[in-house]
Structure formats: C-alpha cells, structure tokens
N, C-alpha and C positions, 0 to 999 in steps of 0.2 A: 805315394798317397799322402804321407804326413807333411812333406814339404809343400804340397799344394795347399793344404789347409792353412799352413803358416803364412804362405804368400797371400792367401785370401784375407786373413785377418790383418795383415800389414798394409792393405790397400788404403787409399786416401779416404778420409772421412766424408768427402763430398760426393763420392760415387754412389750410384744406385745400389751396388752390391752391399755397401756398408749400411745403407738405410734398411735394406731388406734384412740384413743380419740383426740389426737392432730391433726391428719390429718382431722378427721371429723369436729372438731371445726373450723379449718381454712376454710374448704370448706363451712360450714354453715355461717360463718361470711362474706365470699366473696359473697355468694348468697344473704345474708341479706342486704349487702351494695348496691347491684345492685337493690334490690327491694325497699329499702327506699331512698327517695330523699335526706334526710339529712345525710345519711351514718350511722345512729345509729340503733342498733338492737331493736327489740320489745320484750316485755315479752312473747308474744305468741310464737315466735321462740324459746326462751329459754325453755319454757315448752315443746314444741315439742321435743327439743333435749334431755331433761331429760327423757321424756317418752320413747323415742327411746332407750336410754341407759338402762332404767329400764326394758323394754321388753327384751332386749338382756340379761341382767343379770338374769332375771327370767328363760330364756331358759337354761342358763348355769347351774343354780342350779337344774333344772329339769333333766339335763343330769347327774349331779353328783349323784343325788338320784338314777338314774337307772344304776349306776356303769359304766358310760361312761367316756371317757377321758376328761381332763380339757378343758377349753374354747379354741377352735381352730377355728378361723374365716375362712370361705371359701375364697380362693384366686383365683382370675381370672387374669392370667398373662397378657392377651392381653388388659385388660381394661385401658383406658386412664384416666387422671385426670377429664376430662369433664364428662365421664360416671359415675365416682365416685360421683361428685357433683350432677348430675341429680338423681342418686339413693338415695342420702341423702334427696333431696328435696321431693321425693315421699316416704319417709320412713313411714310416717303416714298411707298412703294408703296401703302400703305393709303389715303393721301390721294388718289393718282391714281385708285384704284378706288372712291372715295367711301365708304370704311368709317371709322367713328368710332374714334378712338384709345382703347384700353382701358388702364386703369391698375389695378395691383394693389398691395395693402398687406399684405405678409407680416408675420405676427405680430399683426395687429390683428383681433380677433373682435368681432362685433356680435351680442348676444343669446346664446342657449344652443342648442347643437346638439341633434340628436335623440338622440344617444347619452347625453347628460347628463340627459335627462329620466327621472325615476324615477316609476313608478306606485305609488300608495299601496296597500298590501295591504288587502283588505276585511275581514280578520280577523287576530287574533293569538292565540297560545297561551301560557298561563302555567301554573305548577304550584305546589303547596304540599304538602310532606311533613308528615303528621300523626303519624308514628311517631317514637319516640325515635332517638337516634344508632344507626346500624346496627353492632352489635357481636355477633360470634359467640363465645359463651361456651364455653370448653372446647376440647379438641383436635378434630381432624377425625374421630376415631373416636367420641367421646362427645358432641359438640355436636349440639343439635337444630335449629340454624339461628337465623335472625332474621326477624322479620316486618317488611315494608315496606309502608306504606299511605299514600295521599295522594289528592289530587284534581287533575284537569286542568281548566283553565278556558279555554273557547273564547269569546273576546271578539269579538262581531260589531259592526262599525263602521257598517254600512249599515242601512237600515230592515229589510231582510230579505235573507237569503242562503241559497241552497240548497247544502248540503254533501253531496257524493256519498259520501265515505268518510272515516272518522276512526279511525286505528289508532295503537297505541303498542307499542313493543318494548323489551325489556331484554336486552342482550347483554354478554358478557365478551370483551374484546379483549386478546389476548396479543401484545405487540410484542417481537420479537427485535431487539436493537440490534446484534448481531453475527450476522446470519442465515447460513443454510447457503450461500446464494449472494448475493453483493452485488448491489444494484440490482434485486432481485426482490421485488415487493410480496407475492406469495403466500408466499414463504419468510419474509418479515419480519413478517407479520401473520396471525393466526388468530382467527376470530370464532366464538363459540359462543352460540347463542340460548338464553336461560333462560325467558323468558315473552313472550307476545304477546297483546295485548288488542285486540279489534275493538269499539271503542266505538260506531261507527255502521257498519252493514253495508249500508245502503240509503239512497238520497237522502232528505234531510229538510230542510225549510225552517225556518230558525231566525230568530227575531226579533232586533231590535237589543238588545244587552245582553250579559250574562255568563251562560254555560251551563257547569255543572259536571258532570264525569264522574269518579266514584271509581274507584280501582284499588288492588289489593293483590297481594302475592306473598310466598311463604315461601322465603327463601334457605336452601338446604340447608347443614347443618353441614360437609359435605365440600368446599364451595366455598372457593377461596383468598381471602385478603384482598387489598385493593388494595395495590400496591407499585410502586416505581419504583427500579430498580437499574441499575448500569452495563451489565448484560447483558440484562435483560428487564424489561418493565413490564406490569402487569396493571391494567386499568381496567374499571369497570362503566359502560356507556353506556346512557342512557335517551333514546329518541327517540320523538317524536310527530309525526304528519303528518296534516293535514286537506286534502282535495282539494275546492275549491269548484267548483260547476257553474254556469258563466256562459256567456253568448253568445260572448264573446271568451275563448279559453283563457288562463288565467293560471297562474303557477307555484304549487305547493302551499304551504300555510302549515306551517312546520316549527318544532320545538322540540328542542334537543339539550342534555342535562344529563349530569353525571357524578356517580355515587354513590360516597361514601367508605365502604368496608366495612373494618371493623377486626376483629381477633380478640384476645380476652383469655383468657389461660391462667391456671389456678388458681395461687395463691401459697402456698407452705408457710409455716406459722407459725414453724417452727424453722429456724435457719440450717444450712447444709450444712457437714459436717466432713470434712476431708481431711487425711491424713497421708502424708508423703513422706520417704523415706530416700535419701541421696545417697552411695552407695559410690564409692570405697574409703574415704571419710571416715566418721566417726560422726555426722555432722550429720543431725538429724531435724527436719523442718519440720511444724508442725501449724497448720492454717488453718481459720478459721470465716468463712463468707461466705454471702450470700444467693444461692440458686440461680436466682431469677427477679428480673429488674430491669426497669425501664421507661425509655423514652427521656428522660423528664424526672425529675430527682431525683438525689440523691447517696447512695452506699452505702458501708458500712464493711466492711473486711476485717481480722480480727485474726490476726496471724501470730506464732508463737513458734518460735525456733530453739534446740534442745537438742543436747548433745554437741559443743559448740564448743571444749571444752578437753580436753586429754589429758596425763596425767602420764607422763614418760619417766624411768623409774627408773634406766636405765643411766647417764645423765649428770646425773640429778637436776635436770631442767628441766620446765617446763610449756609446752606448745604450744597456742597460741590461734588460732582462726579469727575474724577481726574483719570485720564487715560494713562495706564502704566505699561501696557504691552500690546502689540499688534502683530498678528501672524497672517500672512496670505499664503494660500495653497491652491495650486491648479490640480484638479482631480480628473482622471479619465475613467469612465465607466464603460465596460465592454460586456455586451450580452450576445449570446449566440445559442443556437439550437443544434445540439449534436444529434443528427438523424441516425436511425437504426437501419441496418441493411435488412435484406429479406430473411436471412437466417435468424437474426436476433430481434426482429420486430415482434412486440407482444401481440398475442392473439386477441380476438375480440372479447372473449369472456374473461381474460386475465386482468384487465384494467377497467376501472370505472370511468375515468376521464378519457375522452376521445383524443384530447390533445397529447396525451402521453404516447399515443401510437406513433407519432411522428418523430419524437426524440426527447432528449432531456435538455432543459434550459440551464445553461451555464452563465454565471455572472461573476465579474471581478472588477474591483475598483483599485486603482493605483495612483500614486502621486507622481506627477511629471514636473513639478516646480514648487519650491517652498522657500520661505524666508521669514525670519522673526525680527521685529524692530522694537527697540526700547526707547527710542528718541527719534527726532526728526519732524515733529509736528509743532504747530503754533497754537498756544492756548491763550484764551482771553477771558479773564475773570474780573472784569471791571465792575460789573453790576449783576444783579440777579436776573435782570431781563435781557441783558446783552452779554451773554457768555457763550463762547463757542470754541471748538477745536477744529482746525483745518490742517489737512495734510495732503500730499501728493506722493504716491508710491509708484515705483516701477516694478513691473513683473514680466516674466518671460518663461519660455519652456526651457528646462535644463538641457544642456548639450548632451549630457550622459544618458538622458531618458530617451528611449526608443518610442517616441510618441506616434500615434496614428491619427490621421485626420478624421473628422466627423464622417460617418457613413451609415447607410441604412440599405440593406439588401433585401431581395425578395425571399431569401431562405431563412430570414430571421436574425441575421447578424446586424448589430447596431452598436455604434461607437458614439458617445456623447462626452462633453466636457463641461465643467463648471468651475468658477472662481469662488473660493470660499475665503471670507474675511472674518477673523476671530479677534475680538478686542476684550481686554481685561481692564475693568474700571473699578476704582475703589472710592468709597464715600468719605468725605471729610467735611468738617464744619468749622466755622469761625464766627466771632461776634461781628455784628454789623459795624460797630464803631472801630473795631480793631481787626481788620481782615488779615493781618499778618500772623495773628495767633491761630494757627491752623491745628486742629486736633483730629486724629484719625478715629473713625468710628469702628473700624474692623469689619465693615460690611463691603462686600465686593460682588461683582456680577460679571458674567461672561456674555458678551454680545456677539452673535453670529449672523452673518449675512451670506447668502448664496446668490451668485449671479450666473445665469446661463450664458455660456460662451461657445462660439463656433470656431473650431480649429480647422483651417483649410489651407491648401497650397496657394501660392501667388499666381495670379493669372498672367502677370507680366504685360507685355505689349501685344500679346496674341489675342485674337478674337475667335469666335466660333466660325466654323467652316462655311455655314450658310450665309454669314454676313460678308465674307470676303469673296464669294463666288461672283463671276461676271454676270451681267444682266442677260436675261433670256429675251427672245424675240418679242414676246407680248409686253415686256416692260419697257421697250425702247419707245420714246416719244416720237410723234410725227416729225419726219425730216422735212427740210425746206424743199420747195418744188424743183424738179430737175429741168434742165434745158432740153427742149424737144429737138431743136436744130441749132446749128451754129449761127451765131449772130454777127452780121456785118453792118457797119455804119458807112453810109455813102453820103458824100456831100454835106448838106446842112441838116441831115437827120439827127435828131436828138435821141437820148436814151429813153425819154418818155414815150416816144412813138413806137418803140420796139417792145418794151416791157410793160405789161399791164399793171397798174397800181394795185397794191394789196387791198386797199379800202374801197376800190371800185370807182373812185373819183379821179379825174384827170387833172392835169395842170392848167386846163383852160380857164378854170374859175379865177385863178390868181396867177398872173404872169410870174415866171421865175425871176428872182433877183439877178441883176447884172453883176459882173465881176467887180466893177468899180464901186458898187454899193455895198459890197461885203465888208464888214468891219473886221479889221485885223487887230490882233492883240500883240503888242510889243512890250514885254516887261510888265510893268504895272500901269502903263498908259495906253489908252485906246486911241487910234488914229483912223479917221474915215477918209474917203476919197476926196472930199472938199477941204481937207486940212483941219477940220474941227475935231 
C-alpha cells in the first residue's frame, strides 16, 4: 500500500491524476483551515487524505488486473466547487459504505452543450428593390406619392419544403423619445400598417432553389418622410415571414428591412428678397438669399446696410454706425405631440383643456450650423448720404449635425428651420471737416434678422411617377387614316387618282408641275430646266 501512494505522487505533472490530487489537496486544506481555529492542519486530516488516495489507487490496480482501461475518474459536469469539497470531507464515510469517490472539474467543459447547438434554417428570405430611390416630390398637399416595387426571394435549401404561409407587411413606426409616460412601450411607439401582401395563402411544396415573389405599393404623398430627431423618429419597416410546415415545428423564416423615404420640395429659380428697418436708427438691411437649401452644399447671402451715417448740423459732425461683428446661425425647431396610451390617457374630468387628452406637446430648438465673422465686408463712409456696408457670406449645414428636413405630419410632428443673422454695431462720430478724427461714443446695438428657410432633399434628375407614366388610350391623338386595301398602280395611273386628297380638292384645278419645271438647288446657286 505505501509504495503505491509514493508512485502515485511521483507521476507526471501533466496527468489527470496529478491535477485531481492538486484540486483535492486544495479543497482539503481549505476545509481544514475552516475547522481549525489556528489555521493549521492536523495529522488526522493528512492520514485521511492518504487513505483516500490509497483506496483509489487500489481500485485502479484492481481494474488493471481485470483488463479494464486505465484510471479514468468519473466526471460530473454540473458539480460546483462546493459539492467537490463536501464530497472530499465525506470520503472516509463513502469508503466504508463501498461508494467510489467522485471528482469534479469546475470550469472544464468537454464537447458542446445542448444549448449551444443551433439548427440550420431550411430556407432564407432575401429581397431586391427595383424602383428608384423613394422620393416624394412636392408638398403633402400636392405630391402624388412614390412607387415602391421589388421582389422577395425565398431560397429553399432542402430538396423540397412545404411552406404553409408567406406574408409581407409595410408599417410606419413612430417612436417618441420623450413619451407621455416613461417606461411605457405603448406610449413610446405607435405602428400604422400601410400595406400587407399575402404571397402564399395555402400550403405549397417548393423545390430546392430560389423562388421569386413580386410586390409593389404606392406611398401616398401625405405620408411623412423618414426622420430621426431628438424628440421623435419615423421609420418605414418592411417585414416578411414564411412559416414552414414540417414534422418537427420550427421557427418561422423572417426578413426585416428599413425603407429610406425622402421628400424633395420645389426650388425657386430666383433668390428671396427681404428688407428690414431697425428703429430708432435709420439703418436699413436688404438681404438676398435662397429660400430652399439642402443638407449638402454651400449657399450665399448678400447683405447691404444703408443709413449708417447721419449728419448732425447742430454741432457740424457726422455720426457713423460701424459693423464690428456678424454671426450667422442655422436653427432647427422640432415640435411633436407625445400621445397617451389607453392606460395613461387622462379622464374627462381630470383636465380642463381637451387638447391635453391627446398628449403632451414637446418642443426643442437646436443649432445645426454657426459661424462668427469679424471682417470680410466692404464699408463706404464717403458722405452722410452715400454710406453703406456690403457683404456676402457663405453658410451651410454642419457635417457633424444630424439635421432633419422640413416636415409636417398629421399626428402633430413638425420640423422647421430658420437662418438668424446677428450684427453688432457701434456708434462713432467725426467732424465734417476732419473725417479722420474718429471718436467712439460708447453706444452699441445688436441687430437681429430671421429668415425662414426650407431644408429639403435634392430631387436630382428624377420626377414624379405620374409624369413619367406612359400615355393612356384616351390621351393618344387621332392617328392617320389606315389603308383599307392594297394599292396597285397600273399603266399611266397617278397617285392622285388612287388617294383622296385631305382637303377635298383634286389636282384638276391646277395641273401638276412637270419634272423639267422643278427647280433644283445645287449649293448656293439655283438652276432651272432652261438654264436660267
């Protein structure tokens, strides 16, 4: 017995037996430290440990004598470290009752569990859009919508598969980022179904390969465009689902995509003109700017300030208003109504205003482009009557700003933009005879101008679907008369004898000209039959 224990401890460190010994020794030491108040092990615990190893080694040699495989400890994958320690503490009792000592390896996994096995889907769904980019041309009142068409592909991987149902839907999801009630899914999300296609309404056996199913829909011009704002988001969700019919029920095959719907508003060919007077001063600002802009691109604004000089006859001086600083800023204002679901909707007697029953109005204004200028304009102070400041500035939407185009939906969501110009002017004066002697008065003013601006997508070369459609039968003009029978010319018969003239008059009133009398044109010289 002792020599077997010695041979067991002298085995290689890379064997399973040595790993088992290390784990068991650590477990016994931890249990021994808990039992002993001083933290030191006793000789009794060491003898029990050696006895346990000895009994295990005896069983191994008995198995070798009976031509059994080498030492292979029983593994229980679900045992924790606590169960291993408790089993070691009762090893002596198990030996007395004739039970084999079980060893556990926490953290060691052999093979793949049942939860990690994934079944391969018997089919997949793919799609392809055949229509151009979805753009709604015009406003919500004048737009005729946009056509969306494409194909759904059902790819069967097996030799044959019976499909019980194949449907597709197109929905509009409106997500309120600041809902009426926090942590309520019904208040935060509203879904509106636009179209539903039943591609297969009865079970059908499909062979291996790709099967196509066309679909099309006309998006109305009143529908909103896709947007993502800090208050609300509107997305178009396209979902397709195929339910296979098999002996063992499996999950349906699904496809989820998002459509990007844009709106392009008409652009005016002429710039917008705006005039603003700033009392009590005589300053008048005249601006020319484009009324419609796009998220990508730079735009010019021409500004002219008149009335910036004034003659003071009492003291014989000229007072000037000089431009010191100019700031332009593009602002985006978002307004939305966060509706209340059925559970959180206020009752009739709880609110006085009936508009609060529908939801709470949310509003937010943010800056999507800004710049400050301290120079870059031309100033003319030649006389009190002919003084002006002219400048041209470029403005655009910042690339880092996640801007949203102008929109107005039926549920209350509205997005607008405006261009704000802020100018800081200071007052100075100088004698009429010595205009170079400028003196600051310390008086300053801030002049602000707001210009309504429409931010929209570019329409490109595309037009609305109703303008590019082929003509219908009622729109086709009258066609030329058809020949009732085949025409043959015999002998001296002329074409005038066969075809009736369109104006009803024949060629008998005036004889047709002869070939010799026809005037030919050769280069820039006309030559007749008689040589003239």
